[in-house]
PDB file of N, CA, C and O in Angstrom, chain B, residues numbered from 101:
ATOM      1  N   UNK B 101      36.806  13.880 211.817  1.00  0.00           N
ATOM      2  CA  UNK B 101      37.222  12.585 211.294  1.00  0.00           C
ATOM      3  C   UNK B 101      36.334  11.465 211.839  1.00  0.00           C
ATOM      4  O   UNK B 101      36.256  10.398 211.230  1.00  0.00           O
ATOM      5  N   UNK B 102      35.670  11.685 212.964  1.00  0.00           N
ATOM      6  CA  UNK B 102      34.787  10.650 213.508  1.00  0.00           C
ATOM      7  C   UNK B 102      33.514  10.491 212.693  1.00  0.00           C
ATOM      8  O   UNK B 102      33.062   9.373 212.447  1.00  0.00           O
ATOM      9  N   UNK B 103      32.939  11.610 212.276  1.00  0.00           N
ATOM     10  CA  UNK B 103      31.639  11.559 211.599  1.00  0.00           C
ATOM     11  C   UNK B 103      31.721  11.868 210.111  1.00  0.00           C
ATOM     12  O   UNK B 103      30.707  11.799 209.417  1.00  0.00           O
ATOM     13  N   UNK B 104      32.889  12.202 209.609  1.00  0.00           N
ATOM     14  CA  UNK B 104      33.014  12.594 208.210  1.00  0.00           C
ATOM     15  C   UNK B 104      32.521  14.023 208.032  1.00  0.00           C
ATOM     16  O   UNK B 104      32.558  14.814 208.975  1.00  0.00           O
ATOM     17  N   UNK B 105      32.066  14.354 206.849  1.00  0.00           N
ATOM     18  CA  UNK B 105      31.559  15.695 206.562  1.00  0.00           C
ATOM     19  C   UNK B 105      30.036  15.648 206.494  1.00  0.00           C
ATOM     20  O   UNK B 105      29.458  14.851 205.755  1.00  0.00           O
ATOM     21  N   UNK B 106      29.405  16.504 207.268  1.00  0.00           N
ATOM     22  CA  UNK B 106      27.947  16.590 207.307  1.00  0.00           C
ATOM     23  C   UNK B 106      27.545  17.991 206.823  1.00  0.00           C
ATOM     24  O   UNK B 106      28.322  18.933 206.982  1.00  0.00           O
ATOM     25  N   UNK B 107      26.362  18.149 206.243  1.00  0.00           N
ATOM     26  CA  UNK B 107      25.975  19.430 205.664  1.00  0.00           C
ATOM     27  C   UNK B 107      25.628  20.531 206.665  1.00  0.00           C
ATOM     28  O   UNK B 107      25.453  21.683 206.267  1.00  0.00           O
ATOM     29  N   UNK B 108      25.527  20.211 207.933  1.00  0.00           N
ATOM     30  CA  UNK B 108      25.176  21.243 208.909  1.00  0.00           C
ATOM     31  C   UNK B 108      23.796  21.803 208.620  1.00  0.00           C
ATOM     32  O   UNK B 108      22.825  21.050 208.542  1.00  0.00           O
ATOM     33  N   UNK B 109      23.697  23.114 208.460  1.00  0.00           N
ATOM     34  CA  UNK B 109      22.404  23.753 208.185  1.00  0.00           C
ATOM     35  C   UNK B 109      22.017  23.694 206.719  1.00  0.00           C
ATOM     36  O   UNK B 109      20.919  24.118 206.358  1.00  0.00           O
ATOM     37  N   UNK B 110      22.870  23.190 205.886  1.00  0.00           N
ATOM     38  CA  UNK B 110      22.590  23.094 204.455  1.00  0.00           C
ATOM     39  C   UNK B 110      22.039  21.709 204.130  1.00  0.00           C
ATOM     40  O   UNK B 110      21.970  20.844 205.002  1.00  0.00           O
ATOM     41  N   UNK B 111      21.655  21.505 202.895  1.00  0.00           N
ATOM     42  CA  UNK B 111      21.156  20.191 202.495  1.00  0.00           C
ATOM     43  C   UNK B 111      22.256  19.300 201.941  1.00  0.00           C
ATOM     44  O   UNK B 111      22.099  18.080 201.888  1.00  0.00           O
ATOM     45  N   UNK B 112      23.375  19.904 201.525  1.00  0.00           N
ATOM     46  CA  UNK B 112      24.470  19.151 200.923  1.00  0.00           C
ATOM     47  C   UNK B 112      25.812  19.651 201.448  1.00  0.00           C
ATOM     48  O   UNK B 112      25.934  20.793 201.890  1.00  0.00           O
ATOM     49  N   UNK B 113      26.805  18.786 201.392  1.00  0.00           N
ATOM     50  CA  UNK B 113      28.190  19.174 201.637  1.00  0.00           C
ATOM     51  C   UNK B 113      28.698  19.793 200.340  1.00  0.00           C
ATOM     52  O   UNK B 113      28.470  19.252 199.258  1.00  0.00           O
ATOM     53  N   UNK B 114      29.383  20.922 200.449  1.00  0.00           N
ATOM     54  CA  UNK B 114      29.906  21.610 199.275  1.00  0.00           C
ATOM     55  C   UNK B 114      31.382  21.287 199.106  1.00  0.00           C
ATOM     56  O   UNK B 114      32.166  21.427 200.044  1.00  0.00           O
ATOM     57  N   UNK B 115      31.758  20.853 197.908  1.00  0.00           N
ATOM     58  CA  UNK B 115      33.133  20.475 197.591  1.00  0.00           C
ATOM     59  C   UNK B 115      33.579  21.190 196.333  1.00  0.00           C
ATOM     60  O   UNK B 115      32.750  21.684 195.569  1.00  0.00           O
ATOM     61  N   UNK B 116      34.877  21.249 196.112  1.00  0.00           N
ATOM     62  CA  UNK B 116      35.420  21.755 194.853  1.00  0.00           C
ATOM     63  C   UNK B 116      36.347  20.693 194.272  1.00  0.00           C
ATOM     64  O   UNK B 116      36.841  19.827 194.994  1.00  0.00           O
ATOM     65  N   UNK B 117      36.576  20.764 192.976  1.00  0.00           N
ATOM     66  CA  UNK B 117      37.339  19.729 192.282  1.00  0.00           C
ATOM     67  C   UNK B 117      38.832  19.757 192.595  1.00  0.00           C
ATOM     68  O   UNK B 117      39.491  18.721 192.520  1.00  0.00           O
ATOM     69  N   UNK B 118      39.376  20.917 192.944  1.00  0.00           N
ATOM     70  CA  UNK B 118      40.808  20.998 193.258  1.00  0.00           C
ATOM     71  C   UNK B 118      41.051  22.069 194.306  1.00  0.00           C
ATOM     72  O   UNK B 118      40.236  22.974 194.483  1.00  0.00           O
ATOM     73  N   UNK B 119      42.184  21.960 195.005  1.00  0.00           N
ATOM     74  CA  UNK B 119      42.493  22.942 196.044  1.00  0.00           C
ATOM     75  C   UNK B 119      42.827  24.314 195.462  1.00  0.00           C
ATOM     76  O   UNK B 119      42.875  25.299 196.199  1.00  0.00           O
ATOM     77  N   UNK B 120      43.054  24.391 194.176  1.00  0.00           N
ATOM     78  CA  UNK B 120      43.345  25.667 193.519  1.00  0.00           C
ATOM     79  C   UNK B 120      42.081  26.389 193.051  1.00  0.00           C
ATOM     80  O   UNK B 120      42.164  27.481 192.489  1.00  0.00           O
ATOM     81  N   UNK B 121      40.935  25.797 193.276  1.00  0.00           N
ATOM     82  CA  UNK B 121      39.673  26.384 192.838  1.00  0.00           C
ATOM     83  C   UNK B 121      39.398  27.690 193.581  1.00  0.00           C
ATOM     84  O   UNK B 121      39.598  27.759 194.794  1.00  0.00           O
ATOM     85  N   UNK B 122      38.945  28.724 192.876  1.00  0.00           N
ATOM     86  CA  UNK B 122      38.602  29.984 193.536  1.00  0.00           C
ATOM     87  C   UNK B 122      37.260  29.928 194.261  1.00  0.00           C
ATOM     88  O   UNK B 122      36.924  30.853 195.000  1.00  0.00           O
ATOM     89  N   UNK B 123      36.490  28.865 194.064  1.00  0.00           N
ATOM     90  CA  UNK B 123      35.180  28.736 194.702  1.00  0.00           C
ATOM     91  C   UNK B 123      35.328  28.432 196.191  1.00  0.00           C
ATOM     92  O   UNK B 123      36.194  27.653 196.587  1.00  0.00           O
ATOM     93  N   UNK B 124      34.488  29.043 197.006  1.00  0.00           N
ATOM     94  CA  UNK B 124      34.407  28.712 198.422  1.00  0.00           C
ATOM     95  C   UNK B 124      35.606  29.052 199.272  1.00  0.00           C
ATOM     96  O   UNK B 124      35.781  28.463 200.338  1.00  0.00           O
ATOM     97  N   UNK B 125      36.435  29.976 198.844  1.00  0.00           N
ATOM     98  CA  UNK B 125      37.642  30.335 199.594  1.00  0.00           C
ATOM     99  C   UNK B 125      37.308  30.962 200.930  1.00  0.00           C
ATOM    100  O   UNK B 125      36.411  31.799 201.024  1.00  0.00           O
ATOM    101  N   UNK B 126      38.024  30.560 201.956  1.00  0.00           N
ATOM    102  CA  UNK B 126      37.906  31.114 203.294  1.00  0.00           C
ATOM    103  C   UNK B 126      39.298  31.497 203.782  1.00  0.00           C
ATOM    104  O   UNK B 126      40.299  31.047 203.226  1.00  0.00           O
ATOM    105  N   UNK B 127      39.362  32.323 204.815  1.00  0.00           N
ATOM    106  CA  UNK B 127      40.664  32.742 205.350  1.00  0.00           C
ATOM    107  C   UNK B 127      41.417  31.576 205.968  1.00  0.00           C
ATOM    108  O   UNK B 127      42.594  31.378 205.668  1.00  0.00           O
ATOM    109  N   UNK B 128      40.768  30.805 206.818  1.00  0.00           N
ATOM    110  CA  UNK B 128      41.378  29.609 207.404  1.00  0.00           C
ATOM    111  C   UNK B 128      40.685  28.398 206.803  1.00  0.00           C
ATOM    112  O   UNK B 128      39.459  28.286 206.835  1.00  0.00           O
ATOM    113  N   UNK B 129      41.479  27.502 206.261  1.00  0.00           N
ATOM    114  CA  UNK B 129      40.923  26.383 205.519  1.00  0.00           C
ATOM    115  C   UNK B 129      41.643  25.099 205.910  1.00  0.00           C
ATOM    116  O   UNK B 129      42.835  25.119 206.220  1.00  0.00           O
ATOM    117  N   UNK B 130      40.934  24.008 205.896  1.00  0.00           N
ATOM    118  CA  UNK B 130      41.539  22.690 205.962  1.00  0.00           C
ATOM    119  C   UNK B 130      41.191  22.010 204.648  1.00  0.00           C
ATOM    120  O   UNK B 130      40.019  21.779 204.349  1.00  0.00           O
ATOM    121  N   UNK B 131      42.214  21.691 203.869  1.00  0.00           N
ATOM    122  CA  UNK B 131      41.987  20.995 202.608  1.00  0.00           C
ATOM    123  C   UNK B 131      41.840  19.508 202.884  1.00  0.00           C
ATOM    124  O   UNK B 131      42.661  18.916 203.585  1.00  0.00           O
ATOM    125  N   UNK B 132      40.811  18.917 202.342  1.00  0.00           N
ATOM    126  CA  UNK B 132      40.576  17.495 202.471  1.00  0.00           C
ATOM    127  C   UNK B 132      40.555  16.866 201.086  1.00  0.00           C
ATOM    128  O   UNK B 132      39.911  17.386 200.175  1.00  0.00           O
ATOM    129  N   UNK B 133      41.251  15.758 200.928  1.00  0.00           N
ATOM    130  CA  UNK B 133      41.133  14.984 199.701  1.00  0.00           C
ATOM    131  C   UNK B 133      40.041  13.956 199.951  1.00  0.00           C
ATOM    132  O   UNK B 133      40.091  13.210 200.930  1.00  0.00           O
ATOM    133  N   UNK B 134      39.061  13.921 199.068  1.00  0.00           N
ATOM    134  CA  UNK B 134      37.909  13.038 199.219  1.00  0.00           C
ATOM    135  C   UNK B 134      37.893  12.047 198.066  1.00  0.00           C
ATOM    136  O   UNK B 134      37.963  12.434 196.900  1.00  0.00           O
ATOM    137  N   UNK B 135      37.801  10.777 198.399  1.00  0.00           N
ATOM    138  CA  UNK B 135      37.636   9.738 197.391  1.00  0.00           C
ATOM    139  C   UNK B 135      36.140   9.665 197.072  1.00  0.00           C
ATOM    140  O   UNK B 135      35.348   9.318 197.948  1.00  0.00           O
ATOM    141  N   UNK B 136      35.741   9.982 195.845  1.00  0.00           N
ATOM    142  CA  UNK B 136      34.313  10.028 195.517  1.00  0.00           C
ATOM    143  C   UNK B 136      33.660   8.658 195.313  1.00  0.00           C
ATOM    144  O   UNK B 136      32.464   8.588 195.033  1.00  0.00           O
ATOM    145  N   UNK B 137      34.427   7.567 195.450  1.00  0.00           N
ATOM    146  CA  UNK B 137      33.863   6.229 195.225  1.00  0.00           C
ATOM    147  C   UNK B 137      32.658   5.992 196.132  1.00  0.00           C
ATOM    148  O   UNK B 137      32.753   6.125 197.352  1.00  0.00           O
ATOM    149  N   UNK B 138      31.549   5.646 195.538  1.00  0.00           N
ATOM    150  CA  UNK B 138      30.340   5.353 196.284  1.00  0.00           C
ATOM    151  C   UNK B 138      29.511   6.572 196.657  1.00  0.00           C
ATOM    152  O   UNK B 138      28.420   6.424 197.207  1.00  0.00           O
ATOM    153  N   UNK B 139      30.000   7.773 196.372  1.00  0.00           N
ATOM    154  CA  UNK B 139      29.253   8.996 196.684  1.00  0.00           C
ATOM    155  C   UNK B 139      28.450   9.428 195.460  1.00  0.00           C
ATOM    156  O   UNK B 139      28.912   9.282 194.328  1.00  0.00           O
ATOM    157  N   UNK B 140      27.260   9.952 195.684  1.00  0.00           N
ATOM    158  CA  UNK B 140      26.495  10.575 194.605  1.00  0.00           C
ATOM    159  C   UNK B 140      26.867  12.044 194.624  1.00  0.00           C
ATOM    160  O   UNK B 140      26.477  12.777 195.532  1.00  0.00           O
ATOM    161  N   UNK B 141      27.620  12.473 193.626  1.00  0.00           N
ATOM    162  CA  UNK B 141      28.115  13.850 193.545  1.00  0.00           C
ATOM    163  C   UNK B 141      27.463  14.531 192.358  1.00  0.00           C
ATOM    164  O   UNK B 141      27.418  13.984 191.256  1.00  0.00           O
ATOM    165  N   UNK B 142      26.957  15.737 192.599  1.00  0.00           N
ATOM    166  CA  UNK B 142      26.315  16.532 191.555  1.00  0.00           C
ATOM    167  C   UNK B 142      27.065  17.842 191.419  1.00  0.00           C
ATOM    168  O   UNK B 142      27.611  18.351 192.397  1.00  0.00           O
ATOM    169  N   UNK B 143      27.096  18.394 190.209  1.00  0.00           N
ATOM    170  CA  UNK B 143      27.726  19.701 189.994  1.00  0.00           C
ATOM    171  C   UNK B 143      26.642  20.763 189.891  1.00  0.00           C
ATOM    172  O   UNK B 143      25.749  20.671 189.049  1.00  0.00           O
ATOM    173  N   UNK B 144      26.726  21.774 190.755  1.00  0.00           N
ATOM    174  CA  UNK B 144      25.787  22.896 190.724  1.00  0.00           C
ATOM    175  C   UNK B 144      26.139  23.806 189.548  1.00  0.00           C
ATOM    176  O   UNK B 144      27.259  23.741 189.042  1.00  0.00           O
ATOM    177  N   UNK B 145      25.213  24.648 189.106  1.00  0.00           N
ATOM    178  CA  UNK B 145      25.485  25.561 188.001  1.00  0.00           C
ATOM    179  C   UNK B 145      26.701  26.463 188.222  1.00  0.00           C
ATOM    180  O   UNK B 145      27.331  26.892 187.255  1.00  0.00           O
ATOM    181  N   UNK B 146      27.041  26.758 189.490  1.00  0.00           N
ATOM    182  CA  UNK B 146      28.198  27.620 189.762  1.00  0.00           C
ATOM    183  C   UNK B 146      29.506  26.838 189.856  1.00  0.00           C
ATOM    184  O   UNK B 146      30.549  27.422 190.152  1.00  0.00           O
ATOM    185  N   UNK B 147      29.467  25.519 189.608  1.00  0.00           N
ATOM    186  CA  UNK B 147      30.685  24.709 189.603  1.00  0.00           C
ATOM    187  C   UNK B 147      30.988  24.000 190.913  1.00  0.00           C
ATOM    188  O   UNK B 147      31.907  23.183 190.967  1.00  0.00           O
ATOM    189  N   UNK B 148      30.239  24.293 191.971  1.00  0.00           N
ATOM    190  CA  UNK B 148      30.451  23.617 193.248  1.00  0.00           C
ATOM    191  C   UNK B 148      29.944  22.184 193.134  1.00  0.00           C
ATOM    192  O   UNK B 148      28.903  21.934 192.525  1.00  0.00           O
ATOM    193  N   UNK B 149      30.684  21.247 193.721  1.00  0.00           N
ATOM    194  CA  UNK B 149      30.265  19.853 193.746  1.00  0.00           C
ATOM    195  C   UNK B 149      29.485  19.608 195.024  1.00  0.00           C
ATOM    196  O   UNK B 149      29.890  20.054 196.098  1.00  0.00           O
ATOM    197  N   UNK B 150      28.372  18.902 194.916  1.00  0.00           N
ATOM    198  CA  UNK B 150      27.479  18.685 196.045  1.00  0.00           C
ATOM    199  C   UNK B 150      27.273  17.198 196.296  1.00  0.00           C
ATOM    200  O   UNK B 150      27.131  16.409 195.361  1.00  0.00           O
ATOM    201  N   UNK B 151      27.259  16.829 197.571  1.00  0.00           N
ATOM    202  CA  UNK B 151      26.916  15.485 197.980  1.00  0.00           C
ATOM    203  C   UNK B 151      26.222  15.575 199.334  1.00  0.00           C
ATOM    204  O   UNK B 151      26.431  16.548 200.059  1.00  0.00           O
ATOM    205  N   UNK B 152      25.414  14.604 199.693  1.00  0.00           N
ATOM    206  CA  UNK B 152      24.652  14.658 200.951  1.00  0.00           C
ATOM    207  C   UNK B 152      25.552  14.597 202.178  1.00  0.00           C
ATOM    208  O   UNK B 152      25.297  15.292 203.161  1.00  0.00           O
ATOM    209  N   UNK B 153      26.602  13.777 202.138  1.00  0.00           N
ATOM    210  CA  UNK B 153      27.568  13.673 203.234  1.00  0.00           C
ATOM    211  C   UNK B 153      28.786  12.927 202.716  1.00  0.00           C
ATOM    212  O   UNK B 153      28.740  12.291 201.663  1.00  0.00           O
ATOM    213  N   UNK B 154      29.873  13.011 203.467  1.00  0.00           N
ATOM    214  CA  UNK B 154      31.096  12.288 203.131  1.00  0.00           C
ATOM    215  C   UNK B 154      31.489  11.475 204.363  1.00  0.00           C
ATOM    216  O   UNK B 154      31.879  12.052 205.378  1.00  0.00           O
ATOM    217  N   UNK B 155      31.393  10.146 204.294  1.00  0.00           N
ATOM    218  CA  UNK B 155      31.766   9.332 205.440  1.00  0.00           C
ATOM    219  C   UNK B 155      33.283   9.391 205.687  1.00  0.00           C
ATOM    220  O   UNK B 155      34.046   9.676 204.764  1.00  0.00           O
ATOM    221  N   UNK B 156      33.717   9.127 206.913  1.00  0.00           N
ATOM    222  CA  UNK B 156      35.153   9.186 207.227  1.00  0.00           C
ATOM    223  C   UNK B 156      36.005   8.317 206.301  1.00  0.00           C
ATOM    224  O   UNK B 156      37.139   8.680 205.987  1.00  0.00           O
ATOM    225  N   UNK B 157      35.480   7.193 205.868  1.00  0.00           N
ATOM    226  CA  UNK B 157      36.253   6.294 204.997  1.00  0.00           C
ATOM    227  C   UNK B 157      36.562   6.907 203.635  1.00  0.00           C
ATOM    228  O   UNK B 157      37.462   6.431 202.942  1.00  0.00           O
ATOM    229  N   UNK B 158      35.834   7.958 203.232  1.00  0.00           N
ATOM    230  CA  UNK B 158      36.086   8.620 201.951  1.00  0.00           C
ATOM    231  C   UNK B 158      37.047   9.798 202.073  1.00  0.00           C
ATOM    232  O   UNK B 158      37.442  10.374 201.059  1.00  0.00           O
ATOM    233  N   UNK B 159      37.429  10.166 203.290  1.00  0.00           N
ATOM    234  CA  UNK B 159      38.407  11.235 203.482  1.00  0.00           C
ATOM    235  C   UNK B 159      39.781  10.591 203.494  1.00  0.00           C
ATOM    236  O   UNK B 159      40.107   9.821 204.397  1.00  0.00           O
ATOM    237  N   UNK B 160      40.590  10.909 202.482  1.00  0.00           N
ATOM    238  CA  UNK B 160      41.865  10.212 202.325  1.00  0.00           C
ATOM    239  C   UNK B 160      43.077  11.038 202.735  1.00  0.00           C
ATOM    240  O   UNK B 160      44.159  10.482 202.921  1.00  0.00           O
ATOM    241  N   UNK B 161      42.922  12.358 202.880  1.00  0.00           N
ATOM    242  CA  UNK B 161      44.067  13.186 203.251  1.00  0.00           C
ATOM    243  C   UNK B 161      43.564  14.518 203.790  1.00  0.00           C
ATOM    244  O   UNK B 161      42.587  15.074 203.288  1.00  0.00           O
ATOM    245  N   UNK B 162      44.237  15.020 204.808  1.00  0.00           N
ATOM    246  CA  UNK B 162      43.925  16.362 205.317  1.00  0.00           C
ATOM    247  C   UNK B 162      45.190  17.191 205.281  1.00  0.00           C
ATOM    248  O   UNK B 162      46.295  16.677 205.453  1.00  0.00           O
ATOM    249  N   UNK B 163      45.012  18.492 205.053  1.00  0.00           N
ATOM    250  CA  UNK B 163      46.141  19.411 204.965  1.00  0.00           C
ATOM    251  C   UNK B 163      45.669  20.767 205.458  1.00  0.00           C
ATOM    252  O   UNK B 163      44.881  21.425 204.779  1.00  0.00           O
ATOM    253  N   UNK B 164      46.133  21.200 206.624  1.00  0.00           N
ATOM    254  CA  UNK B 164      45.740  22.492 207.177  1.00  0.00           C
ATOM    255  C   UNK B 164      46.441  23.612 206.416  1.00  0.00           C
ATOM    256  O   UNK B 164      47.638  23.542 206.136  1.00  0.00           O
ATOM    257  N   UNK B 165      45.678  24.632 206.092  1.00  0.00           N
ATOM    258  CA  UNK B 165      46.211  25.800 205.386  1.00  0.00           C
ATOM    259  C   UNK B 165      45.814  27.028 206.192  1.00  0.00           C
ATOM    260  O   UNK B 165      44.647  27.176 206.556  1.00  0.00           O
ATOM    261  N   UNK B 166      46.760  27.903 206.474  1.00  0.00           N
ATOM    262  CA  UNK B 166      46.450  29.111 207.254  1.00  0.00           C
ATOM    263  C   UNK B 166      46.766  30.346 206.442  1.00  0.00           C
ATOM    264  O   UNK B 166      46.576  31.464 206.920  1.00  0.00           O
TER     265      UNK B 166
END
C-alpha cells in the first residue's frame, strides 16, 4: 500500500477485469480493486490488462482470498 503495484521483474503490472476472471489464478490471492483513472491500460492478446504501475491512490479496495 505504500508504493502501489510495481511490475517487479516484468515490464508491466498484470491485471484482470474482474475477480471472477480465470486469468492469472493463484492459490493465495489478494484481490485489489483498482481505479483506472489516469492509468494507461492496454489489453494483451490473451485478455490480461497491462499498465506500467498502479500508484497507491488508485487502489480503492483490498480483499484477501485464501
